[in-house]
C-alpha positions in Angstrom: 57.9 -63.8 -50.1 57.6 -60.2 -51.2 57.7 -57.1 -48.9 56.7 -53.6 -49.1 53.9 -51.8 -51.3 52.1 -54.3 -53.6 52.1 -53.9 -57.3 49.0 -51.8 -58.5 46.8 -52.7 -61.5 44.1 -50.0 -63.2 40.9 -51.6 -63.5 37.5 -50.7 -65.2 35.1 -51.6 -62.8 32.4 -54.0 -64.2 29.7 -52.5 -62.4 29.8 -48.9 -63.3 32.8 -48.7 -65.8 35.2 -46.5 -63.3 38.5 -46.5 -63.3 40.3 -47.6 -60.5 43.5 -49.4 -59.1 44.0 -52.5 -57.1 46.8 -54.5 -55.5 46.3 -57.4 -56.8 46.2 -58.4 -60.7 43.0 -59.3 -61.9 42.2 -62.7 -63.6 41.1 -62.5 -66.6 37.4 -63.1 -66.6 36.4 -62.6 -63.7 34.5 -59.2 -62.6 36.3 -57.0 -60.6 34.9 -53.8 -58.7 36.4 -50.4 -57.6 35.7 -49.6 -54.0 32.5 -48.5 -53.7 30.8 -51.1 -55.8 32.9 -53.9 -53.8 31.1 -52.7 -50.8 27.8 -52.6 -52.5 28.3 -56.2 -54.1 29.8 -57.5 -50.4 26.9 -56.4 -48.5 24.4 -58.0 -51.0 26.1 -61.3 -51.0 24.4 -64.0 -49.3 26.2 -66.1 -46.6 27.1 -69.6 -47.6 
């Protein structure tokens, strides 16, 4: 188990192309979003 600050990884948003950092290692082949696009995607997602 790790404690302290999470490791940051630089990403390019899959939706808008903006550079951002995320506190996790992105999985290859999966979309990753900046904070603004993540909020929009989350609101547009249908519940299961």
